[in-house]
N, C-alpha and C positions, 0 to 999 in steps of 0.2 A: 638586305642583310647586313646586318654590321657585322665586321670580320673580327672575328676575336671573341664575339661576345657572342653567348647563348644560353640562353634562359630555357628552364625547365618552366610550362606553365600546365595547368593541371585544370580543368574543369569539369566539376561534379555537375554529373546527368542525373544520375536516379540512385536511388538505394539499391544496394542488391548483393547479397553475401557471396564471396569466391575464394576458392583456393586455390593456386594459377601451382602443377607441377604436374605429379604423374595423373598420366589418362586428360591431360588440358592438351586442347589442342588450336593449331590459329592456322589465319588464313591471310595470306597477304596478297594487297592487290598492285600490282605494280605497272610503272609506264615502261614498256618493253622497248622505247626510244632513246630510255635513260642511261646514258655509260655510268653511270654513278651507282644504279639500283644492285644491276647484277653482284659489282664487288661486295657493296652491302648487305645481299641477302645472303652471302655464304658467310659472312662475319655474325650477322645475326642467325643464321638459322645456328649454329654451332653454339651460341649462348643459349639458347632456346633449349638446346639438346641435351647444354647442362645442366638447365632447372628441370629436365624430365619431361621437355614437349617437343618429343617429337613426328608426331603427327603435323607435319605443315603443307597446308595446300597453296600453290601459287595461281593467281588469274594473271593477265595478261586482259588488261584493258581499253585500252589504247584501239584496236583494231576488234575491236568485240562490241556491239550494242547490248545485247543483253548482259554480260559483267560490269561495262557503263552503266546501265540500271540498275542491277545489283547493289551496287558501289554506290551509287546516289542516294537510292532507299535506305543503306545502311548508315550512311552522313545523317539523311533526314530523321532517322529514327533514333539517332544519338545527338540532336539540335546541334549538330556541326556546321558553322558559320561557314558562307564560302571564302571568307578572307583565314581561316584554318584548316582548310581543307589542302591535304598533300597531294604529289602524285606517287608516294606510295602508300598506303594503307596496312598496318598491320592487326588482324584482329586477334585476341589471345579470349577461348570460350567466347566468346560473343557478347563478352561482358567489357575488356578493356580495349582502344582504341587508341594505337598510338598513329598519329599523323605526320607523315614525313619521314627522313633519317634523322629516328632519335637517336645520338648516341649510344650504342650498344649498352657500354656500361648504366647510364640509366634507367635502360631495360632493364634490365638485369637485376639492378637493384630494385626496381620497383617489384617486380615478379615477386623476388625473393623475399618480398614485406607488403604483398597487397593488400589494396588498402577494402573495405567490407563494401565503398559504392562501386557503381556503375561508374566507369571514367574514359574520358577524351582526354590523353595527352598529346600536347604536342610544341614545338621550338616554337621559341615568342622573337624573333630577332627584331 
């Protein structure tokens, strides 16, 4: 990664209408061995709650083969190339996939004005 440089890149995957907010839910697949995921998740959950997304499920995948398979199937269904796959993945309403530790303000901005397409959002280093 280039220090100090973060570019938000978006990959259009398929067309789908959605409106994030009340009634929305998120699933977070996290690496329980990462020391950064815990603090990031606290900040992310607070931001999601501000948007009305309070149904957040956490799934630790490193030591759970079933959850690793589930995550692999999710990434395959969204056509996420290996080079874009993060060690923390947040899925909102099954329509938006945030790969990695996307800056929380960028996640909030995206979900405040969601696109009508199903998308994968990741950091391009």
